[in-house]
N, C-alpha and C positions, 0 to 999 in steps of 0.2 A: 464855431459847430454849431449847428441848428440843437433845439429842443431834441427833434425823433432821434439823435444821432450821439447824442448824450450820453453816459453813463446813470444809472440811477442809482443814485446816492444813498439810499435806503438798503440795498442791499452791498455794499463796501460796509458801513457799517455794522450790516448783519456775519459781515462775515467777520469783520474783525471780533466782532463780540462774542463768535463761534472758536475761534483759533487759542484764544484766550481763554475760554471753556476747556478747549481740550489739555493745554498746557495744563490748567491748572491742576486740573483731575491727574494728566501722568504726573506729574508731582505731588501726591497726597496715595495714588495706591501704588505707584509702579511700572513699570512696561511687563508681559508675561514676554519670553524669548524664546523660550520651552529649553534650557537646559539651567533652570534653576534649581533650585536645589528643592525637591516637595516637601513636605510634614510627613517623619512614616508613621503606616497607620499606628493604631494602639499595638504593643503587645496581646496577644491573648492571654489572661492570669489561668495559670496551670490549679486547675479543684485541688481546689484544701482537702488535701483525706483528715479523713474523721476517722479520730483513735476507739475502734472498738471497744466497748461496752466494759466494764468490770464482770465474767463470770458471777453471779450472785449465788447463794439459797441451795448451791450443789448440783446446776442444775444440766451440768455438765461433769460424768465423770470420771478421773482423771488415769491411766492409764497404771496401772501395776508395775509397777520392774519387773526386771526377767527376772529369774530365780535363778538361782548357780546349778547349773546340771554336769551333773558327773556319770561319763560312758563308761562302763566295765574295758578294760584291753582286750585289744583285740585274741590275742591269746589265750586267755579266759573262754572256760566253758561257757559263761553267760555272752563273753565278746565271737564266738563260734557259730552258737545259733542265731544270733544277729547278724554275722556273713551269711550263715542261710536262707535268713530273710530275705536279707537285699541278692542272694540267686534267681529266689523266688520273685521275688518281686525289685526292677530294679530303680523304682526310686521313694524305696524304704530309707531314712536317715536318722539314726538315733538321734540325732538331737533335736529332731524335727520332731519325731515321738514324742522327747521331753517335753518339746514347746507345746504340744497339740492337749500332752493329758496332763500340767496346768490346768489350759484354759478352761478340759468338762470336768476337771475337779473345781476351777469355781463357780461352775454353771449347774454340776452335782446336786453340791453341797445348796448352795442357794433352791436352786427349784426343791429341792426334799426340805429345806427350811417353810417353803413358799406352801406346801402343795401339789407343786405347777407337776401334773400328773405327766400331764403332755411333753415334753422339756425331759422329765426325766427316760420316759419309750424310748428317745431313740437316741439316747445313749449311753442302755444298757441291756444286758442278754435280756430272756425272757424272764429265767429262775432269777438276776435278781431282779426287777424291776416288780416280779411276787411281791417278794421279799420287801421291800420296801414300799409296793405300793400298802400291804397289810401292816404296817407299823405311818403311812400319813392316814389311811379312814381308823384305828386306832384310835392315835391322836384326836383326831376328827371328833368320835365317838366321843370319847372323852372330854371337849368339849378342850385342853389345850393346844397351846399353838409355841411353834417351836420356834429360839428367836435364833439365828447362826453370818456370822460374819468375819471372814475374814480379810486377819491385819497382814496382813506378811504372810511370805514361803520361803522359809528360810534353805531350807535344800531340797534339792527336786534326783533324784539319780535315779537310774539306773539297776533294782534289785537282781533280779533274776528272768531269763527268757529260755524260750522255748519250740521248738519248732511240732508239729504235728500232723503228718501230712504238710498239709497245704495250710495247716492254721498256725497261723501266729501269738503267741503268744510270749507278753510281755509286764512283770512286775515293779512296777512304782514306785520306789521311797518317797514319800511326802510330807517333808517337819513344815508346819504352820504354826503360826499364830492365833488362835483364836478367842474368837468369845462366844461360848454357844451351852446357851438351859431353854429347859420347857421349862413353861409358869399353866396354869391351872388357867378355869376363869375365872379365875376373881382374881388375876396375875400376882396370884404367892408362888411363886417358885417348885416344883417339883425334885430336878433333876439339872444339874451344870455345876455352871456359875459364868457371873457374869464380868469376869476377872480376863482378863489376858491369860492361854493358859495354851504351852509349846503341845500338841498334841503330834504324832505322829501316826503316819496312816501307809497299811499299804495296799495297795489298788492293781488288779492283776485286769488287765484288756485282753482285747481277746481278738483276730478277725481273720478272716480267709484273703492271702495277700493275694487269690486270685484271679481276683472279687473284682470290677472296676468299683464299690463299692468305698471310699477309702477310708469309713468310718473306724476306729479301734471303740469294742464294749465294754463295758466296764462288768465281768468276769464275779469278782470276789473282793470284795473290798475289806480288811482285818486292822483293828491297833499293830503296830506293831509295838 
């Protein structure tokens, strides 16, 4: 065979070397066929729920437990008066009234002690507000400070009810454990006591049952 027709020996050697390298790489790395199980992606980690920090220093006030309620029997005179109120105002409910009376009682006691005239004005009749405002003004003039704290309400009952025209009147008997006292500008006590005392109040609320305003306003407050 002539030199021009002979197969180049160097190409043969290079081809053998390349085939050897391919086989070596396959044996080391493996061959992907498309059916191999791929490694699953990492599972997303659920966010760690941080626990709420404990409430300290009384920054969140606890909700006071509901006081035991007492609603008069339907057949009693007071119960019949409550029924007449419901005939005028279909939304009236004695149990809901007592729940509102408890809230009003707490708000009024706190507002009177702190001298909050704005808070009192929305919950009192004109005459009752005048009496409360005069007491606050006299206390301020004397440099006295009122301290009142309701520890618990033991009893909450409807003691009496009446309807005159469209105006409903309901008297609530409220028995509470309180700390209530007054001290002068030098911090000396002048009335009341810092010991927990059971106090019975008879508070009378009125409302025109035909009006859209649902507020029952305090018209009378006395001790029972």
